[in-house]
N, C-alpha and C positions, 0 to 999 in steps of 0.2 A: 345460464351456465356460470359457475363460480369462477371469479377472476383468479388467475394463477398468481401465486406469491412471487414478489420480486426476488431475484436470486441473491445468494450470499456474496460476501467479499472476503477474500483471503489476502491480507496485506503483510508482506514479508520484509524483514529488515535487511535482507541480502545474505549472500553466502550460506544459503540453506544447504544442509547435507544432501549429497546426491549419490555417493558411492554405495555399492551393494552391501558392504560390510559395516555401514554406519546406521544408526537409528534415524530413519528419514521421516520423522513425525509430520513434518510440514508437507512434503511432497506426497506422502501417503494420504493426507487429507485432501489434497487437490485431486489425486487419483481416485479417491473414494467418491468425490463429488461427480467426477466424470463417469465412473462406472454406474453409480446410482441413477444418474441422469440418462443413461443409455444413449448417449450421444457422443460426439467427437470432442476431443481436447485439441484446441487450436492454440499453438504457440506463436505469439506475435513478437517478432524480433526487430521491430522498428527502432527501438531505443539504442541498440548496440551497433558498433561499427565492425563487429565480427560476427555477422549473422550466421554464416555457415557453421563455424565452430560452436557457437551458442546453441543453435538448433540441434546439432548432433548430440551435444551434452544432454539436453532435455529429452531428446528422442530415446536415448539409451536409458536414462533414469526412469522415465515413465513406462518404458517397455518392461523394465525389470519389475515394476509395480503392477503389471497386468493390464496396462492400457494398450489396446490394440488399434483403436480408431483414433488416429492422430493426424493433424495437418499442421504444416509450417506455413505461416503467412509473413512474408518479409516485405516491408514497404521502404523503398529507398528515396522516393520523391512523391510530392503531393499528387501528381497525375495518377500514380498507381492506386491512390485511395478512391479514385473514380472509375477504376477498371471493373467492369461487370464480372470478369473472371475471378478477381480477388473477393468480391462480394459473395460469389458462389462458394468460396472456401469456408465461409462462416456458417453456411446453412447446416442445420442439424447439430450445431455446437452446444454442448452442455457446460463446458468450461473454456474460458478465454484467458490465456496466460501471457501477461506482459513481462518480458525479461528486463534485466538491468541494462544500464548504459547511460544515456542522457535523456532526462525526462522532457526536455524541450523538444527533442525529436518526436516524441509521441504527440504532443499537442500541435506542433508546427506542421508535421507531415500528415496528420489525420484530422485535426480540428476542423469542424464545420463540413466535413466530407460525408458522402453517402456511406462510406465504410464505417466511420465512427457512429453515425446515426444507427446503423444496423447493430453495432456492438451494444449501444444503449437499449435498443429494442429487444435484443436477445436477453439482456439483463432483466428488463421489465417482464419478460416472459418466463423467467426462472433460471436463466443461466448464471453460473458462478463466474465472477471475474477475479482473477488472481494477479497480483503485481508484486515483483520483488525488486528491491533497491530503487532504481529510477522508476520502475513500474509501480512501486509502492508510493513514491513521492507524488506521482501524477494522479493518484486516486482522489485527492481532496480538491475542494473548490479553489483554494489558494495553495500553490506548491512552492516549496523552497528550491531555489535553483543555484544558490551560491552563498557563501559566507565563511568567515574564518572558523577554524576548528581548533580545539585545544587552547583556547584563549577567550578572554572576556571583551575583546575589542570588536565592536559590531558595526563599524563604519561602512563596510562593504556588503552588508546583508542584502540579498536579492531575492525577490519573490515574483511569481507570475501566476496567471490563471491556470488552474489544473482542469481535470476532466469533470470534477464535481460529482463523482460517484458517491462520495461520503461527505455530507454537508457539515459545515461548522467545525472543521478540524484542519490542522496542518500536520503532515506526516514527515518525519525525518528518520532516515534509515541509517544502518551502520552506527548506531547511536553511541553506545559506550566505547566501542572500538576506535572511533574517530573523534571522541571528545566533543560531541555536538550539543551538550546541555546548554551552553551559553547562547548559541545561535537560535535554538528553538525557544528559549526563554525570551529572546529578543523579538522573534517572530510573533509570539503570543502577546507581548507587550504592545506591538504595533496594532493588533486587533484582538482585544481580550475576549471578544465574542467567540473566537475559535479556541477549541481545545488543542493543545500541542501533544502529539503522540510520537514519542521517541522510541524506536524499536531496534533492539540489538540484533546482531547477526544471528542466523539460525534460530530466529524467533519470529512469531507472526501473531496477528490478531485475526480471529475468525468472526466476522461481523454477520449477525443474523437479524433480519427484519429492520435493518438500519437503526436499531434501538440499543443493542448491547453487543459486546464482544467478549470472547474467551481467548486467553493467551495460550499459544502452542509453542513448543520448541524448548531450547536449552538456556535461553537468556531471559532478559527482563524487558518489560514495557514500562515507560515512564509517561505519566499523564500530567501535563501542566495546565492548570485551570487559572486563567487570569481574570475571571469575573470579579474576584474580590480585591484586585489590586487597588491600593489606596494612593500610591505615588509611583511615578516612573520618571526618570531623567531623560527620556527620549527626546523631548523638545529642548533640553538645556544645552545640547551640543557639547558635552564634556570634551575637553581638549585631547584627552587620551583615548576617547572612544569607549570609555567604560560605561556600562549601563547599570543604573541603580533601579531596583524594583522592590517594593514593599508589599508584603502580604499576598503573594501568589501562593497557590496551593499545589503541592506535588504529591502524586501517588506513584508508588513503585509496585509493579505487579509481576508475578511469576507464573509458571505453567499451571494451567487449570483455573487461575483467577479470572473473575468476570467483572465487567465494568458496564454500567448503564450510561450510554451516550445521551439518553433522554433526560435522566435525572442528574447526570454529571457526577456520579459517585460510584465507588466500588460496591459490588454486590456481595452479600454474606455467603461464605462457602457452605456447601451442604453439610449437615451434621455427620460426624464420624461415627460409624457403627462400632460398638465395643464387643460385638458378638463374634 
């Protein structure tokens, strides 16, 4: 029997459009994945401290997009990640949607539990995993959990292990809106093996086969590649906390653009037909 392909990832920069009178390109993609998978869409509200309101927002949004089989799974403490009743809520899921909030809640409340192991297994079996804002940050092996915005002082940059669903990357959400270029550059400088992916609000990357992604939504995606860095002042302890980096590469991508994670380079757009 042919092994089923691992599921896609949909990583959203936060504040994706949800109202019926807006162009909901990103949530439409998540709904499409659920409908094509003929399974349930499970919204996991573990990251947020407002689970009831958040769940209702997504229930209405996905309902308008035609998703009828939907489950809300809220985890408030680690013991709930061991509850067989919560494991049952995942069965038959074709899309698992992690909401925004605090990414440390996702890893601390679910990490190493049967519930998270089942999430990984469903992904291996073909289920799509979606994360927005904190849910996006948690997708990578190493996740950003704090650091200054709108400035170049990086003394308080903080990172922690993520879910590892997308290897060799660090994801930062609300990117242009919160001025996070400096902190993502700093995160990449600490480990140039990782690509930095800065994703604007109402913008997402749709990752297929763990090898390439396509940009969706109304904003931009910034890719910071530190493999070619020739100098960084990280170890010099600049008294003002200013970071110096030489020869990092930056790509800026818009809707429809594609990027090869395997080759670490943008992919050429398809030819434009003149007919």
